[in-house]
C-alpha positions in Angstrom: 0.5 12.5 -19.5 -0.2 9.8 -16.9 -0.8 10.7 -13.3 1.7 9.2 -10.9 -0.9 6.7 -9.6 -1.6 5.6 -13.2 2.1 5.3 -13.8 2.4 2.8 -10.9 -0.8 1.0 -11.8 0.3 0.6 -15.5 4.1 0.4 -14.9 6.6 -2.4 -14.8 8.4 -4.4 -12.2 11.9 -5.2 -13.3 13.6 -8.2 -11.7 16.8 -10.0 -12.8 14.8 -12.9 -14.1 12.0 -11.0 -15.9 10.0 -7.8 -16.3 6.3 -7.7 -15.4 3.7 -5.2 -16.5 1.8 -4.1 -13.4 -1.3 -3.6 -15.7 -1.5 -7.4 -16.0 -1.8 -7.7 -12.2 -5.4 -7.7 -11.0 -6.8 -5.4 -8.3 -8.1 -7.6 -5.4 -10.8 -6.3 -3.1 -9.7 -6.4 0.5 -11.4 -9.2 2.3 -12.2 -7.1 5.4 -12.3 -3.5 4.5 -14.9 -2.2 2.0 -13.7 0.2 -0.6 -10.1 -1.0 -0.3 -8.3 -2.7 -3.2 -4.8 -4.2 -3.5 -2.5 -4.9 -6.4 0.3 -7.2 -5.3 3.4 -5.9 -7.0 6.0 -8.1 -5.3 5.3 -11.1 -3.1 7.4 -13.1 -0.7 7.9 -15.7 -3.5 9.8 -13.0 -5.4 12.1 -12.0 -2.5 12.7 -15.2 -0.6 10.2 -13.9 1.9 12.1 -10.8 2.9 9.9 -8.1 1.3 6.5 -7.5 -0.3 5.2 -4.4 -2.1 1.5 -3.7 -2.7 -0.3 -0.8 -4.4 -3.2 0.1 -2.2 -6.3 2.0 -3.5 -8.7 3.3 -0.8 -11.9 4.9 -2.2 -13.1 8.3 -1.0 -14.3 8.2 2.6 -13.3 4.5 3.1 -10.6 3.2 5.5 -8.4 0.4 6.4 -9.5 0.2 10.0 -7.3 -0.3 13.0 -5.1 -3.4 12.7 -1.7 -4.9 13.5 0.8 -6.9 11.4 2.5 -9.3 13.8 6.3 -9.3 13.3 6.2 -7.1 10.1 7.6 -3.7 9.6 5.5 -1.6 7.2 6.3 1.4 5.1 3.7 3.6 3.4 4.6 5.9 0.5 1.7 8.1 -0.6 1.5 8.2 -4.4 -1.7 10.3 -4.9 -4.7 11.6 -3.0 -5.0 12.6 0.6 -6.0 11.1 3.9 -4.8 10.4 7.4 -3.0 7.6 9.1 -3.2 6.9 12.8 -0.1 5.0 14.1 -0.4 4.0 17.8 -2.8 6.9 18.3 -0.6 9.5 16.6 -2.4 11.2 13.7 -0.4 11.9 10.5 -1.6 13.8 7.4 -1.2 11.8 4.2 -0.5 13.6 0.9 1.7 12.8 -2.1 5.3 12.4 -1.0 4.4 11.4 2.6 6.2 8.4 3.9 5.4 6.6 7.2 7.2 3.9 9.0 5.0 1.6 11.0 7.0 -0.6 13.4 6.1 -4.3 13.7 3.3 -5.1 16.0 2.0 -1.5 16.0 -1.7 -0.7 15.5 -2.5 1.6 12.6 -5.4 2.9 10.5 -5.6 4.7 7.1 -8.5 6.8 6.1 -8.9 8.3 2.6 -10.0 11.8 2.0 -12.6 13.1 -0.5 -10.5 12.1 -3.5 -9.4 8.7 -2.2 -5.8 7.7 -1.8 -3.2 5.5 -3.5 -0.2 4.3 -1.6 2.6 1.8 -1.8 2.7 -0.5 1.2 5.9 -2.4 1.7 6.4 -5.1 4.3 9.4 -6.8 5.8 9.3 -9.7 6.1 6.8 -10.2 3.3 3.1 -10.0 4.0 2.2 -12.5 1.2 
């Protein structure tokens, strides 16, 4: 039986025009944060710019350091692993099933725990 993170990593994206296997999408190393990898599940080109969805893998002990997304609302849904998220200085424990809403223009940081963390990050309007 697949873990939930494997199910997302090896799943499908069903759109009216086609179905994509997420396994065929490459992991991309984050250009700024070491130990952070992204799989772009939905991009702005798929949603007329209104939404994007990214599977994010943060290796154990690594982090997406403090940053801001100008004009973009962000939602995190923790798929597996544990860690913490700091949103405008408020510390939140991340574990499977945790969901966090990060308002546009708000600084935030995600730190993975000992086992790393997988989350879905959704942006409106689209990040990419």
